[in-house]
All heavy atoms as an XYZ file, in Angstrom:
643
protein
N     102.056    143.602     66.352
C     103.316    143.578     65.631
C     104.180    144.752     66.030
O     105.355    144.599     66.204
C     103.063    143.606     64.120
C     102.407    142.359     63.538
S     103.256    140.802     63.894
C     104.735    141.024     62.958
N     103.596    145.925     66.107
C     104.378    147.120     66.436
C     104.926    146.997     67.888
O     105.998    147.502     68.190
C     103.602    148.390     66.282
C     103.372    148.827     64.845
C     102.465    150.086     64.781
C     104.675    149.063     64.123
N     104.185    146.374     68.795
C     104.657    146.242     70.138
C     105.917    145.370     70.214
O     106.678    145.429     71.150
C     103.583    145.658     71.070
O     103.272    144.308     70.738
N     106.130    144.553     69.152
C     107.317    143.717     69.132
C     108.435    144.422     68.345
O     109.623    144.223     68.656
C     106.985    142.355     68.418
C     108.202    141.503     68.245
C     105.932    141.621     69.230
N     108.097    145.246     67.369
C     109.149    145.830     66.528
C     109.462    147.292     66.838
O     110.512    147.769     66.404
C     108.714    145.732     65.024
O     107.516    146.478     64.865
C     108.539    144.300     64.628
N     108.604    147.977     67.534
C     108.830    149.414     67.826
C     109.352    149.565     69.238
O     108.659    149.217     70.213
C     107.510    150.166     67.675
C     107.697    151.668     67.789
O     108.242    152.121     68.812
O     107.271    152.388     66.871
N     110.595    150.087     69.416
C     111.192    150.182     70.745
C     110.330    150.986     71.710
O     110.323    150.706     72.902
C     112.525    150.885     70.484
C     112.828    150.661     69.047
C     111.490    150.547     68.360
N     109.598    151.984     71.235
C     108.760    152.835     72.127
C     107.600    152.018     72.691
O     107.107    152.337     73.762
C     108.270    154.037     71.378
N     107.189    150.978     72.028
C     106.050    150.182     72.470
C     106.474    148.849     73.129
O     105.637    148.188     73.710
C     105.100    149.872     71.314
C     104.469    151.102     70.639
C     103.681    150.641     69.435
C     103.608    151.852     71.598
N     107.727    148.513     72.948
C     108.203    147.170     73.426
C     107.989    146.889     74.888
O     107.752    145.748     75.241
C     109.711    147.048     73.072
N     107.988    147.895     75.742
C     107.816    147.654     77.162
C     106.398    147.618     77.631
O     106.118    147.404     78.805
N     105.429    147.817     76.731
C     104.048    147.848     77.127
C     103.490    146.416     77.296
O     103.847    145.525     76.534
C     103.214    148.594     76.074
C     103.622    150.022     75.868
C     103.465    150.860     77.124
O     102.476    150.750     77.823
N     104.413    151.725     77.403
N     102.614    146.190     78.268
C     102.089    144.840     78.529
C     100.869    144.498     77.630
O      99.879    144.026     78.090
C     101.636    144.950     79.990
C     101.246    146.374     80.158
C     102.192    147.176     79.268
N     101.009    144.710     76.331
C      99.915    144.481     75.429
C      99.452    143.057     75.360
O      98.281    142.735     75.304
C     100.253    144.962     74.008
C     100.514    146.409     73.912
C     101.299    146.908     72.886
C      99.972    147.324     74.767
C     101.593    148.241     72.755
C     100.211    148.682     74.664
C     101.044    149.127     73.647
N     100.398    142.139     75.323
C     100.065    140.742     75.110
C      99.555    140.056     76.376
O      98.879    139.073     76.323
C     101.272    139.965     74.559
C     101.801    140.517     73.232
C     103.070    139.773     72.809
C     100.748    140.437     72.161
N      99.920    140.586     77.540
C      99.535    139.982     78.790
C      98.107    140.263     79.242
O      97.538    139.499     80.007
C     100.496    140.463     79.896
N      97.510    141.324     78.717
C      96.181    141.706     79.170
C      95.335    142.176     77.978
O      95.215    143.381     77.741
C      96.308    142.806     80.214
N      94.737    141.235     77.269
C      93.983    141.633     76.053
C      92.848    142.563     76.304
O      92.586    143.471     75.489
C      93.518    140.284     75.466
C      93.627    139.296     76.561
C      94.699    139.804     77.499
N      92.105    142.407     77.382
C      90.984    143.322     77.671
C      91.495    144.720     77.976
O      90.930    145.715     77.551
C      90.119    142.810     78.815
C      89.356    141.582     78.430
O      89.027    141.384     77.263
N      89.034    140.770     79.412
N      92.622    144.782     78.686
C      93.200    146.091     78.969
C      93.716    146.711     77.693
O      93.612    147.918     77.497
C      94.350    145.951     79.949
C      93.862    145.610     81.366
C      95.019    145.427     82.359
O      96.092    146.038     82.168
O      94.799    144.663     83.302
N      94.285    145.916     76.777
C      94.758    146.449     75.521
C      93.608    146.972     74.688
O      93.692    148.031     74.100
C      95.516    145.347     74.730
C      96.028    145.827     73.427
S      97.078    147.315     73.621
C      97.325    147.722     71.940
N      92.490    146.263     74.680
C      91.335    146.706     73.912
C      90.813    148.050     74.465
O      90.519    148.978     73.717
C      90.201    145.647     73.974
C      89.045    145.999     73.086
C      88.083    144.834     72.924
O      88.496    143.708     72.831
O      86.869    145.134     72.911
N      90.731    148.153     75.784
C      90.292    149.384     76.418
C      91.253    150.525     76.115
O      90.837    151.650     75.776
C      90.149    149.203     77.945
O      89.200    148.167     78.172
C      89.718    150.465     78.646
N      92.530    150.222     76.217
C      93.560    151.231     75.958
C      93.497    151.748     74.486
O      93.477    152.954     74.241
C      94.955    150.664     76.235
C      96.101    151.547     75.749
C      96.496    152.637     76.455
C      96.731    151.234     74.548
C      97.539    153.461     76.005
C      97.783    152.045     74.110
C      98.203    153.147     74.820
N      93.436    150.825     73.577
C      93.425    151.169     72.148
C      92.143    151.961     71.789
O      92.204    152.939     71.064
C      93.563    149.917     71.279
C      93.725    150.140     69.798
C      94.858    151.100     69.483
C      93.928    148.783     69.112
N      91.013    151.536     72.314
C      89.752    152.230     72.045
C      89.829    153.673     72.561
O      89.376    154.628     71.927
C      88.566    151.509     72.680
N      90.443    153.839     73.745
C      90.602    155.180     74.323
C      91.530    156.042     73.467
O      91.268    157.232     73.235
C      91.159    155.101     75.739
N      92.600    155.461     72.899
C      93.491    156.180     72.056
C      92.788    156.611     70.775
O      92.960    157.753     70.291
C      94.724    155.319     71.712
C      95.591    154.982     72.903
C      96.094    156.211     73.616
O      96.728    157.047     73.018
N      95.801    156.307     74.899
N      91.997    155.736     70.190
C      91.298    156.047     68.960
C      90.209    157.083     69.208
O      89.961    157.966     68.389
C      90.688    154.790     68.326
C      91.717    153.819     67.713
C      91.047    152.547     67.281
C      92.478    154.448     66.574
N      89.546    157.001     70.366
C      88.536    157.989     70.700
C      89.204    159.381     70.849
O      88.666    160.372     70.351
C      87.820    157.596     72.035
O      87.128    156.361     71.802
C      86.842    158.669     72.447
N      90.323    159.427     71.533
C      91.058    160.693     71.684
C      91.491    161.238     70.331
O      91.407    162.434     70.109
C      92.245    160.511     72.617
N      91.953    160.384     69.461
C      92.378    160.801     68.141
C      91.195    161.359     67.331
O      91.308    162.362     66.635
C      93.013    159.639     67.374
N      90.042    160.734     67.472
C      88.847    161.216     66.774
C      88.431    162.575     67.337
O      88.122    163.528     66.599
C      87.693    160.235     66.941
C      86.441    160.644     66.179
C      85.235    159.764     66.451
N      84.887    159.891     67.861
C      84.584    158.853     68.645
N      84.506    157.633     68.156
N      84.278    159.026     69.902
N      88.450    162.741     68.626
C      88.108    164.019     69.274
C      89.097    165.109     68.921
O      88.746    166.281     68.866
C      87.954    163.839     70.764
C      86.781    162.971     71.134
C      86.746    162.586     72.608
O      87.699    162.726     73.311
N      85.598    162.068     73.013
N      90.344    164.703     68.684
C      91.367    165.667     68.303
C      91.440    165.905     66.827
O      92.369    166.492     66.331
N      90.502    165.383     66.095
C      90.383    165.494     64.622
C      91.534    164.893     63.864
O      91.806    165.264     62.737
C      90.145    166.961     64.183
O      91.331    167.716     64.425
C      88.942    167.595     64.876
N      92.193    163.910     64.441
C      93.277    163.204     63.754
C      92.726    162.071     62.865
O      93.443    161.558     62.007
C      94.248    162.603     64.768
C      94.967    163.664     65.596
C      95.804    163.023     66.698
O      96.637    162.139     66.396
O      95.599    163.427     67.838
N      91.478    161.673     63.107
C      90.824    160.650     62.308
C      89.510    161.229     61.828
O      89.076    162.302     62.230
C      90.543    159.381     63.116
O      89.597    159.694     64.142
C      91.803    158.820     63.743
N      88.803    160.472     61.036
C      87.487    160.870     60.530
C      86.514    160.967     61.713
O      86.530    160.160     62.630
C      86.954    159.865     59.519
N      85.641    161.972     61.690
C      84.662    162.148     62.762
C      83.737    160.932     62.945
O      83.192    160.694     63.969
C      83.886    163.387     62.395
C      84.545    163.997     61.216
C      85.553    163.019     60.715
N      83.525    160.198     61.844
C      82.641    159.058     61.853
C      83.299    157.747     62.392
O      82.674    156.710     62.465
C      82.092    158.775     60.469
O      83.158    158.508     59.579
N      84.568    157.812     62.712
C      85.323    156.666     63.205
C      84.609    156.016     64.401
O      84.315    156.711     65.362
C      86.748    157.015     63.582
C      87.574    155.873     64.147
C      88.475    155.335     63.054
C      88.375    156.319     65.306
N      84.376    154.742     64.341
C      83.842    154.011     65.484
C      85.022    153.374     66.179
O      85.571    152.357     65.743
C      82.859    152.925     64.961
C      82.215    152.133     66.080
O      82.828    151.964     67.154
O      81.060    151.726     65.885
N      85.424    153.987     67.265
C      86.669    153.576     67.983
C      86.601    152.149     68.419
O      87.582    151.422     68.332
C      86.934    154.520     69.151
N      85.478    151.703     68.926
C      85.384    150.311     69.430
C      85.488    149.322     68.280
O      86.207    148.333     68.390
C      84.057    150.142     70.181
C      83.869    148.805     70.805
C      84.919    148.417     71.833
N      84.925    149.309     72.968
C      85.821    149.209     73.948
N      86.710    148.273     73.946
N      85.811    150.062     74.954
N      84.798    149.562     67.174
C      84.889    148.671     66.014
C      86.293    148.643     65.439
O      86.793    147.594     65.068
C      83.857    149.063     64.949
C      82.424    148.865     65.369
C      82.038    147.369     65.447
O      82.822    146.498     65.651
N      80.753    147.135     65.281
N      86.898    149.813     65.286
C      88.267    149.871     64.767
C      89.231    149.165     65.683
O      90.201    148.517     65.221
C      88.710    151.311     64.499
C      88.026    151.965     63.341
C      88.375    151.301     61.999
O      89.354    150.557     61.857
O      87.616    151.537     61.058
N      88.970    149.210     67.000
C      89.819    148.516     67.922
C      89.760    147.015     67.652
O      90.766    146.325     67.603
C      89.386    148.813     69.383
O      89.639    150.174     69.633
C      90.128    147.969     70.365
N      88.551    146.498     67.487
C      88.373    145.077     67.202
C      89.097    144.690     65.932
O      89.784    143.677     65.833
C      86.856    144.702     67.170
C      86.664    143.272     66.693
C      86.245    144.898     68.561
N      88.921    145.538     64.909
C      89.567    145.275     63.605
C      91.091    145.256     63.746
O      91.762    144.341     63.275
C      89.148    146.333     62.544
C      90.020    146.236     61.276
C      87.659    146.170     62.180
N      91.644    146.246     64.434
C      93.115    146.315     64.585
C      93.637    145.100     65.393
O      94.680    144.545     65.030
C      93.524    147.635     65.260
C      93.403    148.870     64.377
C      93.614    150.113     65.218
C      94.418    148.805     63.231
N      92.966    144.746     66.447
C      93.408    143.593     67.248
C      93.301    142.295     66.471
O      94.190    141.431     66.554
C      92.692    143.545     68.556
C      92.981    144.707     69.533
C      92.114    144.607     70.780
C      94.457    144.745     69.887
N      92.201    142.146     65.698
C      92.056    140.917     64.876
C      93.114    140.890     63.778
O      93.708    139.833     63.488
C      90.663    140.855     64.316
N      93.348    142.031     63.180
C      94.377    142.122     62.122
C      95.736    141.750     62.694
O      96.491    140.989     62.106
C      94.412    143.513     61.548
C      95.511    143.840     60.511
C      95.354    142.979     59.273
C      95.439    145.318     60.149
N      96.047    142.301     63.868
C      97.321    141.998     64.503
C      97.449    140.532     64.808
O      98.504    139.931     64.590
C      97.418    142.836     65.794
O      98.566    142.509     66.495
N      96.391    139.913     65.329
C      96.452    138.482     65.670
C      96.633    137.665     64.404
O      97.464    136.708     64.386
C      95.153    138.069     66.361
N      95.925    138.000     63.334
C      96.070    137.262     62.082
C      97.456    137.422     61.489
O      98.040    136.450     60.955
N      98.018    138.613     61.603
C      99.348    138.833     61.044
C     100.407    138.031     61.862
O     101.330    137.508     61.309
C      99.702    140.318     61.046
C      98.961    141.103     59.986
C      99.155    142.620     60.213
C      99.399    140.730     58.584
N     100.213    138.011     63.167
C     101.123    137.244     64.026
C     101.144    135.795     63.589
O     102.219    135.175     63.443
C     100.743    137.318     65.496
C     101.241    138.554     66.205
C     101.112    138.401     67.737
N      99.765    138.048     68.175
C      98.819    138.891     68.521
N      99.043    140.200     68.459
N      97.659    138.437     68.946
N      99.944    135.258     63.384
C      99.870    133.833     62.956
C     100.512    133.659     61.588
O     101.230    132.648     61.374
C      98.401    133.437     62.920
C      98.132    131.973     62.555
C      98.847    131.014     63.519
C      96.654    131.690     62.513
N     100.281    134.557     60.682
C     100.862    134.397     59.324
C     102.404    134.467     59.381
O     103.075    133.770     58.597
C     100.304    135.412     58.343
O     100.760    136.716     58.618
N     102.940    135.228     60.287
C     104.388    135.268     60.436
C     104.881    133.960     61.066
O     105.869    133.347     60.597
C     104.845    136.476     61.323
C     106.319    136.371     61.708
C     104.577    137.790     60.555
N     104.209    133.490     62.104
C     104.582    132.234     62.730
C     104.526    131.069     61.787
O     105.351    130.135     61.849
C     103.728    131.959     63.977
C     103.939    132.864     65.165
C     102.901    132.618     66.228
C     105.351    132.661     65.725
N     103.580    131.083     60.841
C     103.413    129.996     59.890
C     104.338    130.170     58.685
O     104.381    129.297     57.817
C     101.980    129.912     59.387
C     100.968    129.504     60.454
C      99.541    129.602     59.910
C     101.257    128.097     60.984
N     105.068    131.289     58.626
C     105.976    131.494     57.507
C     105.338    131.995     56.245
O     105.941    132.036     55.209
N     104.076    132.393     56.350
C     103.347    132.909     55.194
C     103.937    134.241     54.725
O     103.979    134.542     53.558
C     101.877    133.054     55.491
C     101.014    133.496     54.324
C      99.563    133.631     54.712
O      99.206    133.645     55.906
N      98.707    133.717     53.730
N     104.334    135.055     55.705
C     104.977    136.320     55.408
C     106.005    136.654     56.472
O     105.939    136.079     57.552
C     103.958    137.456     55.245
C     103.193    137.808     56.474
C     102.066    138.854     56.238
N     101.342    138.713     55.017
C     100.343    137.856     54.780
N      99.939    137.055     55.785
N      99.735    137.830     53.631
N     106.891    137.549     56.147
C     107.875    137.957     57.108
C     107.393    139.074     58.005
O     106.356    139.671     57.728
N     108.125    139.320     59.040
C     107.768    140.352     60.021
C     107.660    141.717     59.317
O     106.798    142.514     59.659
C     108.744    140.387     61.174
N     108.594    142.006     58.443
C     108.549    143.313     57.733
C     107.291    143.463     56.896
O     106.697    144.534     56.849
C     109.828    143.500     56.906
C     111.058    143.740     57.706
C     112.278    143.920     56.853
O     112.290    143.503     55.671
N     113.283    144.585     57.372
N     106.886    142.381     56.226
C     105.642    142.441     55.452
C     104.438    142.633     56.326
O     103.547    143.442     56.003
C     105.468    141.166     54.624
C     106.479    141.028     53.507
O     107.033    142.036     53.062
O     106.761    139.864     53.116
N     104.407    141.956     57.443
C     103.277    142.109     58.399
C     103.241    143.505     58.955
O     102.167    144.116     59.077
C     103.383    141.058     59.491
N     104.413    144.032     59.265
C     104.459    145.410     59.793
C     103.951    146.396     58.714
O     103.231    147.361     59.044
C     105.891    145.753     60.186
O     106.289    144.860     61.233
C     106.014    147.183     60.698
N     104.313    146.162     57.470
C     103.881    147.028     56.382
C     102.331    147.011     56.257
O     101.684    148.057     56.021
C     104.491    146.625     55.055
N     101.726    145.829     56.420
C     100.277    145.716     56.385
C      99.623    146.525     57.488
O      98.662    147.258     57.317
C      99.827    144.248     56.432
C      98.315    144.112     56.643
C     100.254    143.502     55.179
N     100.164    146.382     58.689
C      99.615    147.093     59.832
C      99.802    148.608     59.650
O      98.901    149.390     59.936
C     100.287    146.614     61.126
C      99.660    147.127     62.407
C      98.167    146.852     62.470
C     100.365    146.523     63.594
N     100.944    149.030     59.191
C     101.188    150.442     58.938
C     100.239    150.978     57.841
O      99.771    152.099     57.934
C     102.643    150.711     58.528
C     103.571    150.570     59.694
C     104.987    150.977     59.331
N     105.955    150.677     60.352
C     106.133    151.403     61.447
N     105.410    152.463     61.675
N     107.040    151.076     62.343
N      99.914    150.165     56.867
C      98.973    150.530     55.845
C      97.595    150.847     56.456
O      96.957    151.830     56.179
C      98.857    149.417     54.780
C      97.730    149.620     53.783
C      97.885    150.453     52.721
C      96.510    148.966     53.973
C      96.856    150.669     51.805
C      95.469    149.157     53.079
C      95.664    150.012     52.003
O      94.625    150.210     51.119
N      97.162    149.904     57.330
C      95.865    150.089     57.939
C      95.860    151.333     58.847
O      94.931    152.125     58.842
C      95.481    148.853     58.791
C      94.155    148.962     59.483
C      93.043    149.015     58.463
N      91.811    149.488     59.112
C      90.874    150.194     58.519
N      91.029    150.559     57.280
N      89.808    150.563     59.162
N      96.896    151.515     59.611
C      97.016    152.728     60.479
C      97.026    153.984     59.603
O      96.466    155.025     59.974
C      98.204    152.624     61.396
C      98.135    151.552     62.469
C      99.471    151.465     63.187
C      97.005    151.850     63.421
N      97.643    153.919     58.441
C      97.704    155.066     57.535
C      96.307    155.403     57.019
O      96.015    156.577     56.756
N      95.447    154.410     56.894
C      94.067    154.639     56.464
C      93.283    155.301     57.581
O      92.381    156.107     57.332
C      93.378    153.336     56.080
C      94.106    152.515     55.003
C      93.767    152.814     53.638
N      92.295    152.835     53.485
C      91.720    152.776     52.348
N      92.414    152.665     51.263
N      90.421    152.867     52.249
N      93.583    154.973     58.834
C      92.915    155.560     59.986
C      93.423    156.984     60.237
O      92.659    157.856     60.677
C      93.100    154.748     61.225
C      92.409    153.381     61.249
C      92.757    152.611     62.507
C      90.901    153.530     61.126
N      94.714    157.186     60.029
C      95.356    158.471     60.302
C      96.009    158.971     59.025
O      97.264    158.949     58.899
C      96.403    158.312     61.419
C      95.857    157.805     62.667
C      95.916    156.468     63.004
C      95.286    158.688     63.593
C      95.397    155.989     64.213
C      94.744    158.237     64.791
C      94.815    156.897     65.115
N      95.234    159.431     58.069
C      95.817    159.866     56.781
C      96.658    161.114     56.964
O      96.299    162.039     57.697
C      94.562    160.145     55.918
C      93.455    160.362     56.870
C      93.765    159.577     58.125
N      97.767    161.098     56.260
C      98.663    162.292     56.261
C      98.100    163.270     55.220
O      97.755    162.877     54.125
C     100.093    161.887     55.870
N      98.010    164.471     55.652
C      97.435    165.506     54.719
C      98.403    165.928     53.673
O      99.452    165.875     53.538
C      96.964    166.747     55.501
C      95.778    166.390     56.350
O      94.989    165.476     55.988
O      95.609    166.990     57.418
């Protein structure tokens, strides 16, 4: 969802290469964990799967009219806020 709504991410080839996206996201989460931006117990690979599945489910719910893009974005931001809590 953010790759569609965030101008900084709009040019990234996230949708064209799902395996590359999974590898990229896992690397980002691993780096965040090593930089102490997330909990030390974070399992980057598992969180990657959760985030990608969440994103896919939200896309479908928007396409089906179950929720709007802003609501879906709020859900994704909520999950990211849980991974990266503001102190």
